[in-house]
PDB file with SEQRES, HELIX, SHEET and CRYST1 records, atoms N, CA, C and O in Angstrom:
SEQRES   1 A   62  UNK UNK UNK UNK UNK UNK UNK UNK UNK UNK UNK UNK UNK          
SEQRES   2 A   62  UNK UNK UNK UNK UNK UNK UNK UNK UNK UNK UNK UNK UNK          
SEQRES   3 A   62  UNK UNK UNK UNK UNK UNK UNK UNK UNK UNK UNK UNK UNK          
SEQRES   4 A   62  UNK UNK UNK UNK UNK UNK UNK UNK UNK UNK UNK UNK UNK          
SEQRES   5 A   62  UNK UNK UNK UNK UNK UNK UNK UNK UNK UNK                      
HELIX    1 AA1 UNK A   12  UNK A   25  1                                  14    
HELIX    2 AA2 UNK A   42  UNK A   47  1                                   6    
HELIX    3 AA3 UNK A   49  UNK A   51  5                                   3    
SHEET    1 AA1 3 UNK A   3  UNK A   7  0                                        
SHEET    2 AA1 3 UNK A  28  UNK A  32  1                                        
SHEET    3 AA1 3 UNK A  56  UNK A  60  1                                        
CRYST1    1.000    1.000    1.000  90.00  90.00  90.00 P 1           1          
ATOM      1  N   UNK A   1       0.839  -1.181   0.014  1.00  0.00           N  
ATOM      2  CA  UNK A   1      -0.054  -0.043   0.007  1.00  0.00           C  
ATOM      3  C   UNK A   1       0.876   1.257  -0.011  1.00  0.00           C  
ATOM      4  O   UNK A   1       1.753   1.376   0.845  1.00  0.00           O  
ATOM      5  N   UNK A   2       0.695   2.152  -0.914  1.00  0.00           N  
ATOM      6  CA  UNK A   2       1.339   3.400  -0.976  1.00  0.00           C  
ATOM      7  C   UNK A   2       0.671   4.402  -0.090  1.00  0.00           C  
ATOM      8  O   UNK A   2      -0.532   4.354   0.165  1.00  0.00           O  
ATOM      9  N   UNK A   3       1.530   5.356   0.392  1.00  0.00           N  
ATOM     10  CA  UNK A   3       1.008   6.425   1.194  1.00  0.00           C  
ATOM     11  C   UNK A   3       1.501   7.765   0.671  1.00  0.00           C  
ATOM     12  O   UNK A   3       2.689   7.845   0.359  1.00  0.00           O  
ATOM     13  N   UNK A   4       0.720   8.810   0.545  1.00  0.00           N  
ATOM     14  CA  UNK A   4       0.995   9.992   0.070  1.00  0.00           C  
ATOM     15  C   UNK A   4       0.755  11.180   1.154  1.00  0.00           C  
ATOM     16  O   UNK A   4      -0.374  11.375   1.603  1.00  0.00           O  
ATOM     17  N   UNK A   5       1.775  11.896   1.519  1.00  0.00           N  
ATOM     18  CA  UNK A   5       1.493  12.963   2.533  1.00  0.00           C  
ATOM     19  C   UNK A   5       1.537  14.316   1.968  1.00  0.00           C  
ATOM     20  O   UNK A   5       2.429  14.625   1.177  1.00  0.00           O  
ATOM     21  N   UNK A   6       0.607  15.153   2.337  1.00  0.00           N  
ATOM     22  CA  UNK A   6       0.583  16.580   2.012  1.00  0.00           C  
ATOM     23  C   UNK A   6       0.785  17.304   3.290  1.00  0.00           C  
ATOM     24  O   UNK A   6      -0.008  17.166   4.221  1.00  0.00           O  
ATOM     25  N   UNK A   7       1.827  18.074   3.358  1.00  0.00           N  
ATOM     26  CA  UNK A   7       2.158  18.883   4.502  1.00  0.00           C  
ATOM     27  C   UNK A   7       1.678  20.258   4.273  1.00  0.00           C  
ATOM     28  O   UNK A   7       2.093  20.957   3.349  1.00  0.00           O  
ATOM     29  N   UNK A   8       0.746  20.651   5.179  1.00  0.00           N  
ATOM     30  CA  UNK A   8       0.163  22.007   5.099  1.00  0.00           C  
ATOM     31  C   UNK A   8      -0.273  22.466   3.761  1.00  0.00           C  
ATOM     32  O   UNK A   8       0.230  23.464   3.245  1.00  0.00           O  
ATOM     33  N   UNK A   9      -1.251  21.719   3.149  1.00  0.00           N  
ATOM     34  CA  UNK A   9      -1.588  22.159   1.700  1.00  0.00           C  
ATOM     35  C   UNK A   9      -2.323  23.493   1.828  1.00  0.00           C  
ATOM     36  O   UNK A   9      -2.973  23.775   2.835  1.00  0.00           O  
ATOM     37  N   UNK A  10      -2.206  24.246   0.848  1.00  0.00           N  
ATOM     38  CA  UNK A  10      -2.793  25.631   0.824  1.00  0.00           C  
ATOM     39  C   UNK A  10      -3.737  25.795  -0.282  1.00  0.00           C  
ATOM     40  O   UNK A  10      -4.477  26.778  -0.229  1.00  0.00           O  
ATOM     41  N   UNK A  11      -3.837  24.976  -1.301  1.00  0.00           N  
ATOM     42  CA  UNK A  11      -4.605  25.248  -2.565  1.00  0.00           C  
ATOM     43  C   UNK A  11      -5.763  24.170  -2.607  1.00  0.00           C  
ATOM     44  O   UNK A  11      -5.482  23.002  -2.875  1.00  0.00           O  
ATOM     45  N   UNK A  12      -6.948  24.521  -2.366  1.00  0.00           N  
ATOM     46  CA  UNK A  12      -7.989  23.507  -2.370  1.00  0.00           C  
ATOM     47  C   UNK A  12      -8.246  22.700  -3.756  1.00  0.00           C  
ATOM     48  O   UNK A  12      -8.474  21.491  -3.707  1.00  0.00           O  
ATOM     49  N   UNK A  13      -8.209  23.326  -4.870  1.00  0.00           N  
ATOM     50  CA  UNK A  13      -8.334  22.507  -6.107  1.00  0.00           C  
ATOM     51  C   UNK A  13      -7.168  21.474  -6.244  1.00  0.00           C  
ATOM     52  O   UNK A  13      -7.422  20.359  -6.701  1.00  0.00           O  
ATOM     53  N   UNK A  14      -6.012  21.778  -5.898  1.00  0.00           N  
ATOM     54  CA  UNK A  14      -4.959  20.726  -5.872  1.00  0.00           C  
ATOM     55  C   UNK A  14      -5.177  19.621  -5.049  1.00  0.00           C  
ATOM     56  O   UNK A  14      -5.026  18.474  -5.467  1.00  0.00           O  
ATOM     57  N   UNK A  15      -5.567  19.918  -3.761  1.00  0.00           N  
ATOM     58  CA  UNK A  15      -5.889  18.854  -2.727  1.00  0.00           C  
ATOM     59  C   UNK A  15      -7.080  18.017  -3.261  1.00  0.00           C  
ATOM     60  O   UNK A  15      -7.053  16.792  -3.142  1.00  0.00           O  
ATOM     61  N   UNK A  16      -8.058  18.610  -3.811  1.00  0.00           N  
ATOM     62  CA  UNK A  16      -9.222  17.922  -4.399  1.00  0.00           C  
ATOM     63  C   UNK A  16      -8.806  16.992  -5.483  1.00  0.00           C  
ATOM     64  O   UNK A  16      -9.238  15.840  -5.539  1.00  0.00           O  
ATOM     65  N   UNK A  17      -7.953  17.495  -6.358  1.00  0.00           N  
ATOM     66  CA  UNK A  17      -7.460  16.591  -7.458  1.00  0.00           C  
ATOM     67  C   UNK A  17      -6.673  15.373  -6.944  1.00  0.00           C  
ATOM     68  O   UNK A  17      -6.794  14.286  -7.509  1.00  0.00           O  
ATOM     69  N   UNK A  18      -5.873  15.539  -5.883  1.00  0.00           N  
ATOM     70  CA  UNK A  18      -5.107  14.540  -5.270  1.00  0.00           C  
ATOM     71  C   UNK A  18      -6.013  13.551  -4.581  1.00  0.00           C  
ATOM     72  O   UNK A  18      -5.738  12.351  -4.591  1.00  0.00           O  
ATOM     73  N   UNK A  19      -7.168  14.062  -3.936  1.00  0.00           N  
ATOM     74  CA  UNK A  19      -8.094  13.099  -3.302  1.00  0.00           C  
ATOM     75  C   UNK A  19      -8.722  12.140  -4.322  1.00  0.00           C  
ATOM     76  O   UNK A  19      -8.970  10.962  -4.066  1.00  0.00           O  
ATOM     77  N   UNK A  20      -8.963  12.750  -5.521  1.00  0.00           N  
ATOM     78  CA  UNK A  20      -9.606  11.952  -6.618  1.00  0.00           C  
ATOM     79  C   UNK A  20      -8.606  10.949  -7.115  1.00  0.00           C  
ATOM     80  O   UNK A  20      -8.940   9.784  -7.332  1.00  0.00           O  
ATOM     81  N   UNK A  21      -7.314  11.412  -7.309  1.00  0.00           N  
ATOM     82  CA  UNK A  21      -6.323  10.538  -7.782  1.00  0.00           C  
ATOM     83  C   UNK A  21      -6.055   9.306  -6.792  1.00  0.00           C  
ATOM     84  O   UNK A  21      -5.907   8.163  -7.222  1.00  0.00           O  
ATOM     85  N   UNK A  22      -6.007   9.624  -5.462  1.00  0.00           N  
ATOM     86  CA  UNK A  22      -5.932   8.615  -4.455  1.00  0.00           C  
ATOM     87  C   UNK A  22      -7.014   7.702  -4.459  1.00  0.00           C  
ATOM     88  O   UNK A  22      -6.778   6.510  -4.263  1.00  0.00           O  
ATOM     89  N   UNK A  23      -8.326   8.155  -4.681  1.00  0.00           N  
ATOM     90  CA  UNK A  23      -9.427   7.229  -4.647  1.00  0.00           C  
ATOM     91  C   UNK A  23      -9.386   6.209  -5.923  1.00  0.00           C  
ATOM     92  O   UNK A  23      -9.811   5.055  -5.870  1.00  0.00           O  
ATOM     93  N   UNK A  24      -8.852   6.770  -6.990  1.00  0.00           N  
ATOM     94  CA  UNK A  24      -8.818   5.914  -8.161  1.00  0.00           C  
ATOM     95  C   UNK A  24      -7.638   4.905  -8.192  1.00  0.00           C  
ATOM     96  O   UNK A  24      -7.670   3.879  -8.872  1.00  0.00           O  
ATOM     97  N   UNK A  25      -6.652   5.252  -7.451  1.00  0.00           N  
ATOM     98  CA  UNK A  25      -5.355   4.319  -7.490  1.00  0.00           C  
ATOM     99  C   UNK A  25      -5.239   3.551  -6.168  1.00  0.00           C  
ATOM    100  O   UNK A  25      -4.328   2.729  -6.071  1.00  0.00           O  
ATOM    101  N   UNK A  26      -6.097   3.747  -5.120  1.00  0.00           N  
ATOM    102  CA  UNK A  26      -5.916   3.046  -3.895  1.00  0.00           C  
ATOM    103  C   UNK A  26      -4.760   3.544  -2.937  1.00  0.00           C  
ATOM    104  O   UNK A  26      -4.291   2.825  -2.056  1.00  0.00           O  
ATOM    105  N   UNK A  27      -4.377   4.735  -3.167  1.00  0.00           N  
ATOM    106  CA  UNK A  27      -3.220   5.325  -2.320  1.00  0.00           C  
ATOM    107  C   UNK A  27      -3.863   5.949  -1.168  1.00  0.00           C  
ATOM    108  O   UNK A  27      -4.914   6.573  -1.313  1.00  0.00           O  
ATOM    109  N   UNK A  28      -3.253   5.808   0.051  1.00  0.00           N  
ATOM    110  CA  UNK A  28      -3.692   6.407   1.241  1.00  0.00           C  
ATOM    111  C   UNK A  28      -3.144   7.887   1.366  1.00  0.00           C  
ATOM    112  O   UNK A  28      -1.928   8.080   1.351  1.00  0.00           O  
ATOM    113  N   UNK A  29      -3.998   8.879   1.485  1.00  0.00           N  
ATOM    114  CA  UNK A  29      -3.600  10.232   1.516  1.00  0.00           C  
ATOM    115  C   UNK A  29      -3.565  10.690   3.061  1.00  0.00           C  
ATOM    116  O   UNK A  29      -4.490  10.455   3.839  1.00  0.00           O  
ATOM    117  N   UNK A  30      -2.432  11.346   3.395  1.00  0.00           N  
ATOM    118  CA  UNK A  30      -2.364  11.918   4.763  1.00  0.00           C  
ATOM    119  C   UNK A  30      -2.253  13.437   4.642  1.00  0.00           C  
ATOM    120  O   UNK A  30      -1.324  13.943   4.013  1.00  0.00           O  
ATOM    121  N   UNK A  31      -3.173  14.146   5.227  1.00  0.00           N  
ATOM    122  CA  UNK A  31      -3.106  15.614   5.152  1.00  0.00           C  
ATOM    123  C   UNK A  31      -2.639  16.112   6.550  1.00  0.00           C  
ATOM    124  O   UNK A  31      -3.260  15.831   7.574  1.00  0.00           O  
ATOM    125  N   UNK A  32      -1.540  16.846   6.534  1.00  0.00           N  
ATOM    126  CA  UNK A  32      -0.985  17.227   7.838  1.00  0.00           C  
ATOM    127  C   UNK A  32      -1.301  18.725   7.948  1.00  0.00           C  
ATOM    128  O   UNK A  32      -0.945  19.548   7.104  1.00  0.00           O  
ATOM    129  N   UNK A  33      -2.036  19.024   9.113  1.00  0.00           N  
ATOM    130  CA  UNK A  33      -2.498  20.400   9.453  1.00  0.00           C  
ATOM    131  C   UNK A  33      -1.341  21.197   9.827  1.00  0.00           C  
ATOM    132  O   UNK A  33      -0.267  20.679  10.133  1.00  0.00           O  
ATOM    133  N   UNK A  34      -1.573  22.614   9.803  1.00  0.00           N  
ATOM    134  CA  UNK A  34      -2.812  23.268   9.486  1.00  0.00           C  
ATOM    135  C   UNK A  34      -3.017  23.338   7.945  1.00  0.00           C  
ATOM    136  O   UNK A  34      -2.073  23.513   7.174  1.00  0.00           O  
ATOM    137  N   UNK A  35      -4.245  23.196   7.563  1.00  0.00           N  
ATOM    138  CA  UNK A  35      -4.620  23.352   6.184  1.00  0.00           C  
ATOM    139  C   UNK A  35      -4.777  24.835   5.828  1.00  0.00           C  
ATOM    140  O   UNK A  35      -5.030  25.640   6.724  1.00  0.00           O  
ATOM    141  N   UNK A  36      -4.645  25.208   4.620  1.00  0.00           N  
ATOM    142  CA  UNK A  36      -4.872  26.547   4.279  1.00  0.00           C  
ATOM    143  C   UNK A  36      -6.222  26.807   3.833  1.00  0.00           C  
ATOM    144  O   UNK A  36      -6.491  27.810   3.172  1.00  0.00           O  
ATOM    145  N   UNK A  37      -7.115  25.909   4.181  1.00  0.00           N  
ATOM    146  CA  UNK A  37      -8.564  26.065   3.692  1.00  0.00           C  
ATOM    147  C   UNK A  37      -9.394  25.152   4.611  1.00  0.00           C  
ATOM    148  O   UNK A  37      -8.828  24.363   5.366  1.00  0.00           O  
ATOM    149  N   UNK A  38     -10.673  25.251   4.553  1.00  0.00           N  
ATOM    150  CA  UNK A  38     -11.581  24.372   5.260  1.00  0.00           C  
ATOM    151  C   UNK A  38     -11.910  23.196   4.371  1.00  0.00           C  
ATOM    152  O   UNK A  38     -12.058  23.366   3.161  1.00  0.00           O  
ATOM    153  N   UNK A  39     -12.032  21.969   4.952  1.00  0.00           N  
ATOM    154  CA  UNK A  39     -12.414  20.820   4.065  1.00  0.00           C  
ATOM    155  C   UNK A  39     -13.624  20.828   3.410  1.00  0.00           C  
ATOM    156  O   UNK A  39     -13.858  20.006   2.524  1.00  0.00           O  
ATOM    157  N   UNK A  40     -14.488  21.740   3.778  1.00  0.00           N  
ATOM    158  CA  UNK A  40     -15.786  21.943   3.192  1.00  0.00           C  
ATOM    159  C   UNK A  40     -15.933  23.072   2.116  1.00  0.00           C  
ATOM    160  O   UNK A  40     -17.037  23.432   1.707  1.00  0.00           O  
ATOM    161  N   UNK A  41     -14.755  23.604   1.686  1.00  0.00           N  
ATOM    162  CA  UNK A  41     -14.814  24.689   0.787  1.00  0.00           C  
ATOM    163  C   UNK A  41     -15.391  24.276  -0.578  1.00  0.00           C  
ATOM    164  O   UNK A  41     -15.327  23.106  -0.955  1.00  0.00           O  
ATOM    165  N   UNK A  42     -15.918  25.187  -1.265  1.00  0.00           N  
ATOM    166  CA  UNK A  42     -16.652  24.947  -2.556  1.00  0.00           C  
ATOM    167  C   UNK A  42     -15.508  24.470  -3.588  1.00  0.00           C  
ATOM    168  O   UNK A  42     -15.713  23.544  -4.374  1.00  0.00           O  
ATOM    169  N   UNK A  43     -14.352  25.136  -3.530  1.00  0.00           N  
ATOM    170  CA  UNK A  43     -13.340  24.807  -4.528  1.00  0.00           C  
ATOM    171  C   UNK A  43     -12.911  23.348  -4.322  1.00  0.00           C  
ATOM    172  O   UNK A  43     -12.752  22.622  -5.304  1.00  0.00           O  
ATOM    173  N   UNK A  44     -12.726  22.913  -3.120  1.00  0.00           N  
ATOM    174  CA  UNK A  44     -12.356  21.561  -2.812  1.00  0.00           C  
ATOM    175  C   UNK A  44     -13.333  20.535  -3.319  1.00  0.00           C  
ATOM    176  O   UNK A  44     -12.959  19.547  -3.951  1.00  0.00           O  
ATOM    177  N   UNK A  45     -14.697  20.807  -3.007  1.00  0.00           N  
ATOM    178  CA  UNK A  45     -15.734  19.986  -3.428  1.00  0.00           C  
ATOM    179  C   UNK A  45     -15.803  19.780  -4.934  1.00  0.00           C  
ATOM    180  O   UNK A  45     -16.013  18.672  -5.428  1.00  0.00           O  
ATOM    181  N   UNK A  46     -15.613  20.921  -5.666  1.00  0.00           N  
ATOM    182  CA  UNK A  46     -15.687  20.903  -7.088  1.00  0.00           C  
ATOM    183  C   UNK A  46     -14.496  20.108  -7.638  1.00  0.00           C  
ATOM    184  O   UNK A  46     -14.655  19.446  -8.664  1.00  0.00           O  
ATOM    185  N   UNK A  47     -13.301  20.138  -7.004  1.00  0.00           N  
ATOM    186  CA  UNK A  47     -12.161  19.489  -7.609  1.00  0.00           C  
ATOM    187  C   UNK A  47     -12.122  17.970  -7.234  1.00  0.00           C  
ATOM    188  O   UNK A  47     -11.336  17.247  -7.846  1.00  0.00           O  
ATOM    189  N   UNK A  48     -12.907  17.462  -6.286  1.00  0.00           N  
ATOM    190  CA  UNK A  48     -12.804  16.140  -6.041  1.00  0.00           C  
ATOM    191  C   UNK A  48     -13.292  15.565  -4.675  1.00  0.00           C  
ATOM    192  O   UNK A  48     -13.125  14.383  -4.375  1.00  0.00           O  
ATOM    193  N   UNK A  49     -13.923  16.500  -3.843  1.00  0.00           N  
ATOM    194  CA  UNK A  49     -14.339  15.926  -2.619  1.00  0.00           C  
ATOM    195  C   UNK A  49     -15.487  14.898  -2.771  1.00  0.00           C  
ATOM    196  O   UNK A  49     -15.755  14.130  -1.848  1.00  0.00           O  
ATOM    197  N   UNK A  50     -16.177  14.889  -3.968  1.00  0.00           N  
ATOM    198  CA  UNK A  50     -17.198  13.927  -4.070  1.00  0.00           C  
ATOM    199  C   UNK A  50     -16.520  12.403  -4.160  1.00  0.00           C  
ATOM    200  O   UNK A  50     -17.185  11.370  -4.083  1.00  0.00           O  
ATOM    201  N   UNK A  51     -15.336  12.448  -4.305  1.00  0.00           N  
ATOM    202  CA  UNK A  51     -14.546  11.064  -4.253  1.00  0.00           C  
ATOM    203  C   UNK A  51     -14.104  10.690  -2.857  1.00  0.00           C  
ATOM    204  O   UNK A  51     -13.583   9.596  -2.643  1.00  0.00           O  
ATOM    205  N   UNK A  52     -14.302  11.582  -1.906  1.00  0.00           N  
ATOM    206  CA  UNK A  52     -13.795  11.493  -0.510  1.00  0.00           C  
ATOM    207  C   UNK A  52     -14.291  10.071   0.085  1.00  0.00           C  
ATOM    208  O   UNK A  52     -13.541   9.405   0.799  1.00  0.00           O  
ATOM    209  N   UNK A  53     -15.500   9.677  -0.223  1.00  0.00           N  
ATOM    210  CA  UNK A  53     -16.081   8.533   0.363  1.00  0.00           C  
ATOM    211  C   UNK A  53     -15.288   7.230  -0.130  1.00  0.00           C  
ATOM    212  O   UNK A  53     -15.292   6.218   0.572  1.00  0.00           O  
ATOM    213  N   UNK A  54     -14.620   7.276  -1.327  1.00  0.00           N  
ATOM    214  CA  UNK A  54     -13.837   6.215  -1.837  1.00  0.00           C  
ATOM    215  C   UNK A  54     -12.390   6.309  -1.562  1.00  0.00           C  
ATOM    216  O   UNK A  54     -11.682   5.317  -1.730  1.00  0.00           O  
ATOM    217  N   UNK A  55     -11.884   7.465  -1.137  1.00  0.00           N  
ATOM    218  CA  UNK A  55     -10.519   7.737  -0.761  1.00  0.00           C  
ATOM    219  C   UNK A  55     -10.247   7.493   0.703  1.00  0.00           C  
ATOM    220  O   UNK A  55     -11.119   7.689   1.549  1.00  0.00           O  
ATOM    221  N   UNK A  56      -9.095   7.087   0.985  1.00  0.00           N  
ATOM    222  CA  UNK A  56      -8.586   6.813   2.331  1.00  0.00           C  
ATOM    223  C   UNK A  56      -7.832   8.065   2.724  1.00  0.00           C  
ATOM    224  O   UNK A  56      -6.627   8.152   2.487  1.00  0.00           O  
ATOM    225  N   UNK A  57      -8.521   9.061   3.332  1.00  0.00           N  
ATOM    226  CA  UNK A  57      -7.857  10.336   3.729  1.00  0.00           C  
ATOM    227  C   UNK A  57      -7.747  10.365   5.254  1.00  0.00           C  
ATOM    228  O   UNK A  57      -8.732  10.209   5.976  1.00  0.00           O  
ATOM    229  N   UNK A  58      -6.527  10.568   5.707  1.00  0.00           N  
ATOM    230  CA  UNK A  58      -6.238  10.704   7.189  1.00  0.00           C  
ATOM    231  C   UNK A  58      -5.821  12.123   7.388  1.00  0.00           C  
ATOM    232  O   UNK A  58      -5.025  12.668   6.623  1.00  0.00           O  
ATOM    233  N   UNK A  59      -6.356  12.720   8.414  1.00  0.00           N  
ATOM    234  CA  UNK A  59      -5.867  14.064   8.811  1.00  0.00           C  
ATOM    235  C   UNK A  59      -5.078  14.045  10.109  1.00  0.00           C  
ATOM    236  O   UNK A  59      -5.517  13.457  11.098  1.00  0.00           O  
ATOM    237  N   UNK A  60      -3.948  14.667  10.110  1.00  0.00           N  
ATOM    238  CA  UNK A  60      -3.048  14.704  11.230  1.00  0.00           C  
ATOM    239  C   UNK A  60      -2.900  16.160  11.724  1.00  0.00           C  
ATOM    240  O   UNK A  60      -2.499  17.039  10.962  1.00  0.00           O  
ATOM    241  N   UNK A  61      -3.225  16.398  12.993  1.00  0.00           N  
ATOM    242  CA  UNK A  61      -3.045  17.746  13.507  1.00  0.00           C  
ATOM    243  C   UNK A  61      -1.774  17.759  14.407  1.00  0.00           C  
ATOM    244  O   UNK A  61      -1.547  16.912  15.271  1.00  0.00           O  
ATOM    245  N   UNK A  62      -0.929  18.871  14.090  1.00  0.00           N  
ATOM    246  CA  UNK A  62       0.267  19.013  14.780  1.00  0.00           C  
ATOM    247  C   UNK A  62       0.169  20.022  15.959  1.00  0.00           C  
ATOM    248  O   UNK A  62       1.155  20.248  16.661  1.00  0.00           O  
TER     249      UNK A  62                                                      
END                                                                             
């Protein structure tokens, strides 16, 4: 199993696209806080949050 870590991501569309990529490839995504946006932002939903139920996303707060 592959793991991908995003350290303090700031751009919602990029993060949404990575969520979609991870959902389609079976890679686990680790988001390390603080994030530069709220997980419910419109830009994130538009870019791939609809794939969130199929992606394995873990949030880590520092």
